[in-house]
N, C-alpha and C positions, 0 to 999 in steps of 0.2 A: 700808444695808439688809442684814440678815442673810440669807444664802442658805437656802433651804428644802431641807434634806437629804432629806426625804421625797420631794421632786420629783426630786432627783439620783438617788436609789436607784430610783425608779419608771422614769425614762428609761433609765438604764443597764441595768436588768434586761431591758428590751425590746431592747437593742442588743448587749450584750456576747457573746451566744452566736454572733454572726456571726464572732467571732474565736477563735483558739486559746486555751484556758484555761491558767492558770498550772500549772506542773508539779505542785505539791503537791496541787492539786485533782484532777489526773488520777490521781495515786497513790491518792487517796481513792476514785476510781471503781473502781480495781482492788481496793482493800482499805481498809477504814476502820480497820485495825489501828493503834493509836497508836504502836507501836514502828516500823513502817514509815514512818509520817508523821514521827516524830521523826528517824529516820536520814536520810530524804530531805531534810528541812529543813536538817539539819547539812551535808549534801553540797551543798545549793543555795546556801549563803552565798558571795557573790562569784563565782558560776558561772552561765553561761547555761543556760536551761531545757533546751535540747536535750541538753546534756552531762549535766546533772543526771538527766534521765530515763534516758539510756543507762547512766550509772554506777549509779543506784539499782537498776535492773532486773538489771544484771550482778551486783551485790552480793547481791541477794535470791535469786539462783539458788544462791549459795553458802551463805547463811545469812539467815534472816528472823526469828529470835528471839534474845533475849539469850543463851540457853543455847548455841545453835549459833555465835553470833558470837564468843564468848570462846574457842572452840576453833580459830578461824582464826588464822593468823600475821598479824602486822601487814603484812608484805609482800604477802600474798594480798589483803588489803583495799585496799592502795595500788594494786595492779595493777587490781583491779576498778573502782575509782572514778576512776582516771586517765582523762582529763586535767582533772578537776575542780580548780579553784583550791585551793592549799594542801592538796593531797590527802594529804600525809604527816601534817600536823597533824590533819586530819579523821579519818584512819584511827586515829590514836592516841586521839582523842576518842571515836570510836564504840566502841572496845574498853573505854575507861574508863567510859563511860556504861553499857555492857552489864554490866560487873562490878558497878557500883554498884546497878543494878537488881536483880541477883541477890542481892547481899549485904544490901541495905537494904529492898527492896520485893518480895521473892519473885518477881522476874522480871517484875513488872508495871510499866508506865509510870504514874507518879502522875497523878491527875486533879486535882491541887492546884497552884496557881501557885507557891507558895513552895517546895514539894518539887521541882518541875520546875526552878526557877531554881537550886536547890542542886546540880543535875547539872552537872558540868564542861563548859563550852563551850555551855551553853544560856542564851540571853538571853531578853528579854521577847518578842521577835518569834517565836522558835521555840516558847517555852512557850505563847503564846497560840494559835499554829496547832495545836499538839497538843490543847489544850483544846477549841478550836472544831471542828476537823475530826475529831479522834480520839474526842472524848467528847460532841460537840454541846453543850458548855457555852458560853454567850455570852461571847465575848472578842473584843477588837478587836486584830487583828494589824496593826501599823504597820511597813511597810518603807519604802524610799525613795519608791516610787510613791505610797503612801497619804499619806505625809508631804508630798510635793511637791504632789499634786493637791488635798489638803484645804486647803493654804495658797493655792494658785492660785485655788481656788473662792471664797476669802474666808471659808470656814467656821471656820477657826482662824487665829491669828497666833502661830505657835510656831517655836522654833529647833531643836528636836530631836524625833526620832520618839517618845521617851518623853513629852515634853510634849504632842505631838499625841494620843497614846493617851488621856491623862487628860482633855484638852480634849474629845475626841470622846465620851468616856463620859458627859459632862454634856449633850450636845446631840443625840446619835444615839439613836434608839429602840432598845431592847435587842433587839427582834426582828430588827434589821438589822445587829447587831454582827458576826455570822459572815460574812454575804455581802458586807459592805462591802469587805473585803480582796480577795476574788475580783473584784468589780466594778472596783475602782480599779487593781488590778495589771493586769488585762486591758486596761483603758483606757490605762494608763500605758505599756504595752508597744507598743500599736498606734496610739493617737491622741494622747494628752496626753504626748508624749515629753519627756525632759529638755531636748533641744535641738530647735528647730524644731517645736514642737507643731502639730498640724493643726487649729487653731482653726476654720478655715473649714468643716471637715467634722464638727465636734463638735456633738453634740445638746445640749450644755450651754452653747454659746457665748452664748446670750441671757441666761443667769442667772449666768454665771461672771464674777467680778471681772476675772480675767486676760483672758478671751475678749472681754469687752466693751471692755476697753482696747485690745486688738489690732484689733478691728473699727472703732475710732474713729480709727485711724491710716491 
């Protein structure tokens, strides 16, 4: 039996606000500026949310536009975003992205997937977040939480986040594409964790393939 994703979205919408929302969504609450969302997402890769938030806000105090960012020294960016994982590589990427935006896009973050993917250090997850949160363009951002939970639910049977994205595009209503990431990341950080998921407390355990299996043991 295929899981009803409408029901998943409906139930999680009622529950997820009880928990702390993902960092990039909180950046959106402060500003829906695509550049801030892009930079915060670059900083967030392999980094805990609390560190990402502190690092992003520290950097945006120094510069929050491509024009201002290119005038910072790499060491200044490194200091601002430390201790984010791979902070030296990320500082370099932020400068390169800012230069490219100025040289090729008049300082504006593109609202086109292919142009976003052409920016150095920007993958599908980052590009889709910028489109959805920065421009309100329907896009499904698939990170490890979305990939894991979509497979646990039995909604998809995929091996990579990219496969999950394309599979979800076929079965998830377009109106839910943007919020799906928020819902599943919040759920993945708090309930459906990678190890020892709290199936007993999960509002999806009666319709989830993984949850049903756990409840039968």
